[in-house]
N, C-alpha and C positions, 0 to 999 in steps of 0.2 A: 695285587688284589687286596682290597680292604676287607678285614674280618668283621663279623657281626659283633656288636656289643654283647650279645647274649652267649657268646662262646665262653665267657667267664661268668662267675657268680656275682662279680662286682666290677665296677668300672667308672671311668670318668666320661662325661659326655658334654658337648657344647650346649649351652642354654637353648631351649626350644626344639631340640632334636629328639627328645624322648618323653613319653607320657607314662604316667602310672599304669594306665590301661595296657600299654604295650608290654610292660613287665609282667603283669598279671596274666595276660594272654600267653606269653612265652612259658610261664610256669605251668599253666594249665595244659598247654600243648605237649609239654614234656612229661606230664603225669600219665604215662602209659598204663600203669597198673591201677589207676583210679583209687589211690590211697588217700588223697587229700580230703580232710574233713573240715578244715578251717584255713582261711587265708587272712592274715593280719597285715595291715599296711601302715606305714608311717610316711608322712610327707612333711619335710622341713620347709617352712615358709618364712620369708623375710618379714621381720616385725620391726616396729619403731622403737622398741626398748632394747637396751644393752645390758648384759650382765657385767660388763667391765667399765662402763661409763654412765654418768648421769645425763649425758647429752642425748638429744633425740636423734635416732638413726633415720636417715632419709633414703639410703641405698647401701648396698654392699657389693664388693667385688670378690670373686672367688678365683684363685689360681691354684694349680696343682702340678706336681711333677707327674705327668700322666702315666708313664710306664710304671713308675714305682708305686703310685697310688693305686693303680689298677691291680697290680700284683698283691699289694697289701689288702685291698678290699676283698679280692678273690680268696686269699688265704684266710682272712677273718671269717668270711662266710663258710668256708669248708670246715674250719675248726668249730664254729658254733653249730653247724649242722650235726656234727658228730656229738658234741656236748649235749645238745637238746633233743637228739634223735628226730630231727626234722626231715621232711621230704625235700624241702628246698628253702634257701634263703638267698636273697639278692640285695645288694646295696649299690646304688648308682648315684653319683654326685655330679652336679652340673658345674661348669666353669663359665665365667663371664661377669657381666654387670647386671645387677638385679635391683628392681624397684620394690617398694613395700608390697607385700601380698603375693609375690611371685615364688613358686616352688623352686628349691635348689637341691633337694636330696629326696630320694625315694628308697624305702626299704620294704621288701615283701617277704613275709615268712609264711611258708606252707607246711602244715602239720596234719597228722592224722586226727589229733584231738586238740582242743582249744588251749589246754594248759601250757604245753611246751611252746606253741606258737606265740602265745601272749607273753610268756616269760622272756623270750629271747629279744624282744624289741628294745627294751631299755638297755640291756647289756650291749647290743649291737650299736646303738646310738652313742652311748658313752665311750665305748672302745674306739670306734672309728674317729671320733672327735679328738682323741688324745694320741692316736698312734699313726694315722695315715697322713701322707705328704700332701695335705690340702691346707690352703691358707685363706683366711677371711679378713678383709679390710672393711671396717665400718666407716661409712661416710656420714657426717653429722650435719644437722641443720645450720650450724654456724660456719660451714665450709671446711672444717678440719676433718681429719681422718685418723684411724688407728688400726694397725694390724693386731688382731686379737687372738690368733690361733695359738694352740698349745705347742705346736711344732715350731722349731726355729725356721725362720723364713730363708729358704734356699732352693727355689725352683730351678730345675735344670736349664 
């Protein structure tokens, strides 16, 4: 029996199988005490510029060690929930091939007040990019490509 992606605070999903609204609805559904006063979201979108190259990006490919990355995202969310006293935090990252303008990561932070919800987003983004078993390959307009992730490439 396949488990729901929402059984953990974070996870990996195949491109096109999850929407930001799905995550927000799951967070609201689990808010039984009605303590949420703010929901902050972040959607990572494929862009044509690169931080690692002067070449024009035309697409990217995302790979992940799904089990490890899901555990790492789940643990990151749980740690940041405690640190920022959040009601909920979820990070879900897609895998697959992506064109410009397509979303590939969703972060949803739910808090009682706006300050802690707002503060957690930047830390969550920066930390998952540097610590989670997810790899990104940029594909350039000249046909070349480059793996640009901070993690050494070693998918299971």
